[in-house]
N, C-alpha and C positions, 0 to 999 in steps of 0.2 A: 411581499418578496420578491418581486421584480427589482426593487429599487436595491434590496440589499445584495443581490446577484451583481447588480450592475457595480456596486462601492466595492465588492470583495473582487471584482475582475480588474479595477482601477487602481487599488491600492497595492503599493509594493508588498513583495511577500517576504515579510522579516522573519517569521517562523514557518515551519512546515504546518503548522495548523492553517496559517494565512495562505500558504502554497495551495493546500488542500482545498480550501475555500474559493480560491482564486480559478483552480483547476475547475471546479464543479460548476462555477459562474460563467466561465469561458464554453464549456460544453455548451450551455442554455445559449450563449450569445453566437459563439462561432460554430458550433456543431459538434457534436459528441465526437467523432473519431477525429476532425481539426484538432481538438483539445489535447486527446489522447497523444497525437504526433507532437503538439507544440511543448507540452510537459516531459515527453519522454527523452531520458537519456540516450546516447547511442547505442548502449549495450543492454538498455532496458528490455524485460520479460514479461511476458503474457503467457497465457494457459487456454488451449482450446479443444480439449484438456491438457495436451503434451504442451510442452514449452518451447516457445516460438520467440524469436526476436521481434520484439514490438514494432519497429521499424519496417522491418521486412512484413509482417500481417496487416501493418496499417496502409501501406502503400497503395495509394490509388483506390483506397476503401471509401464508399460513399458514405456521407453523415446519414443516419436514419431520419425520418420526419420530424420526430420528438425523441429529445436526447434524455437517457437516464438521469435522475437527480440524486446528488448524495452528497454527505455531510459529515465531517470529522466528529466521531462520539469519544475516543480515547487518542491519547498521542503517548509517545515513550520515545525520549529523546537522549543520545549519548551525552557525557558528560560535556565533551567538547562542543557541543551545538550544532555538530557538523552532519549528524546522521539522525534520522528518525524514523519510527512507525507508526503510522496512522490507520485505525479501524472505525468502521462507524457502519451506520445503515445506508440503503440505497432504495428509492422507490421508482416505478415507472408506470405506463399507462394507467395515471390518475390515482395511484395507491393499490391498482388490483394486481401489481407484482411486486414483492418485496423483497430485500436480501441484503446482505451484508458485504463490505469490501475490506481489503487491507493493502495499504499501498506503502512501500519503501521508499523515502527520501532521502537526495542526498544533496547538500549545498555546493554549489559550484565556486569555482574561483574568482568569478566575477560578483559574487555574494547571492546569486538567483536560487532556486532550488530545481531539481529534476525527479523525477522517478524512476526507479530501477526494477523495480518488481510492482505486479499490478495482478491480484488475484481477489475469489471472493465466492459467492453462492449463494442462491435464492434461499427463503425463509417462509414457513407457513404464516407468520407473525413478524411485525417489524420489531427492531430492537427498539428501548425507550431510552436512547442517546441522544445525545447534543447539547446544543445550547452555549455558554459563556463556559468552554471547558478548559481546564488547566493540565500541561503538560506533566508527565511524569519525568523526572530528570534523573539520570543515571549517577550514581555516588559516584563523587570526585575523591574521598576518603578512602585509599584502596593501595594495596600492592599490585603489583602487573595484572591483571586478571587473566585467570586461565583461559584459553582456547576450549570450545565445543569438542565434545569428540569426535573423531573421524567417523563420516559413515561408512557402513558396510552393505551396498545396495544388492538387494536380491537382483537374480538376471533380469533383465530388461527394465530395471527401474531407473528413472532419471533423478539425479539428486544435484542439489548444487547449495552452496552458502556466503555469507558475506558479513560485513560486522563493520563497525567504525574504526579508524585509523586510532582511537585512545584504547579500543577494545573494550568498553564499557557497555556496548549494544551489539548483539549478535542477533541472526535470523539464519533459519535453515530451510529449505523445501523438498518435497519428495514426490516424486509422481509415478504411480506404478502402471503396469504395460495396460491395466483395463481401466486407465482413466482416473483412478483415485488419487488426489490431492491431499497432501499435507503438508501444513506451513506452521511453523514455532518460531517465537522472538523473546529474547533473552536479555535483561538488563542486570548491570551490576550493582547490586545492593552494599556494595563495601565490604560482603562479605562470601558473597556466591553471584553467581550469575541465576537469576530468577526468571521463572517461565510467566511472561505476561500476556501472550497470545498465542491460542493453541487453535489453529483451522484445521478441518477436516472435511473434505469434500467427498462423497462418495462417488463411486464409479457411475455412470449414467448407465442404466438398464438396457440391453441390447434390445 
């Protein structure tokens, strides 16, 4: 496993799957929050549970003694190949804590990848995902893909969304005042924007 992580960190990230694996490898090699800073886009968001700018949250944050380990289990990519959403399992403390993550990636002008959204939650049991996965690529056979409907937030609810330049991949997030979080990702099938990821995180008990 250590050799695989080292190879992932050294190899150029040509796909969002490569980028996710390199990100996870650098978390083990460089430190968890160091890797988060390295791969975060300038406007990247994290959730604590309310949305925060990643670079503000991560500034001067010390790495934990042992980084969480994660790997991509599914990947959804826009038709133009410039935007992707990955999701998959994470483990911590030798497998005593498990959960899932969801990361939105955007290809940079220089050809690399940066993440713009990072979320997830703990789970009672690990997801059986991973291995040599293949991405699901949005259809390029389409008229202009429709945009998602406008959000009408409840009082105090924070919302946001985004998408690929070619409008074949869209995502949205919502955080309620009590910290409940909701994320949706959609991919253009050639006929409609189909829901591919639906993350719902319950509010933390008071």
